N, C-alpha and C positions, 0 to 999 in steps of 0.2 A: 190474167194471172196464170203463170205457168203451173204445171202440175207439181214441180219441185217447190215452188213458192207456196202453193196451197197446202202441201204436205208440211212444210215448215210452220205455217200458220196454225194448222191443226195441232201439231205436236207442241208448239209453244203454248197454245191455249190449254192443252192437257197438263203441261208442267205448271202453269199458273194455278189451275184448278186444284192440283195436288200439292200446292205450296212450294214447289221447286222453282222459286223465283230467279235465282242466279242462273240456273240452267235455261229457263225460258228467255231471260235477257240475252244470254250468250247466243242462243239459237236465233233470236230475232235480229240481233246486230249482225250476225254472220249472214243471214238471208238478205238483210238490207245492204250489206257491202256488195253483194252480187246484183241486187235489183233495188236501187235506192228510191225508186218511184212507185213502190207498192204501198198505197195508202192504208190498206188493211193491216199490213205489218207495222207501219208507223203508228197507227191507231192503238194497236195492242201494246206496243212498246210504251206509248204515252200512258196508257192505263197502268201498266206495270210501274213506270217511274213515279206516277202519282201515288200508287199504293206504297211505294218505298219512301215516300215523303219528299220527292223532288218535284215540287209543283212547277218550278221554273222550266225544267226540261220537258215536263209533261205538256205545259202550255206551248212551248216552241214546237214540239212534235205534233200536237193537235192542229196548230196553225198550218203546219206543213201539209198535214192530211187534208185540211180544208182547201188549201191552195191546189192540191193535186186532184181532188174530187169535190169541187164546189157544190155539186148537186147532191152529195151524200149527206143526208140530214143527220145521221148518227155522229158524224165528226163535229158538226156545229153544236149539237145538243151537248155532247161531252165537254166541248170547249166552254160552253156557257155554264155548265155545272161546275167545272173547275174554277172558272173566274168568279163565280158566285161564292164558292167555298173559300177561295183565297181572300175575297173582299170582306167576308164576314168573320174570318178567323182573326182574333185579336193578336196583335204583335206582342211578343214577349220581350220585355226590356226591363232591366233593373231600374232605369231612370224613370220609368212610368209607374213604378210601384208606389202605392200610398204608404206614407210612413205610419208605423204603428203608434198607438197612443196608450 
């Protein structure tokens, strides 16, 4: 990881911690446009997208991080947690609602 990429990662993490999610996302996407193969940036963006309710993009990003760094356990753990959460979250649909009596 280059010093610029490490700095972007640190700053983005600070933005996430402070609740400045839009700024963190902008910074991560900008850094990834320059260095699209940095799994730590991809991982943090995945966590951010999950936090914002976009499980589909979060999953795709985590799968990309796993592909780039298959030996990194944290990517696999987070992907497993995400898939477990998605699998146990009931789908919300008006057609599945029970009629009231």
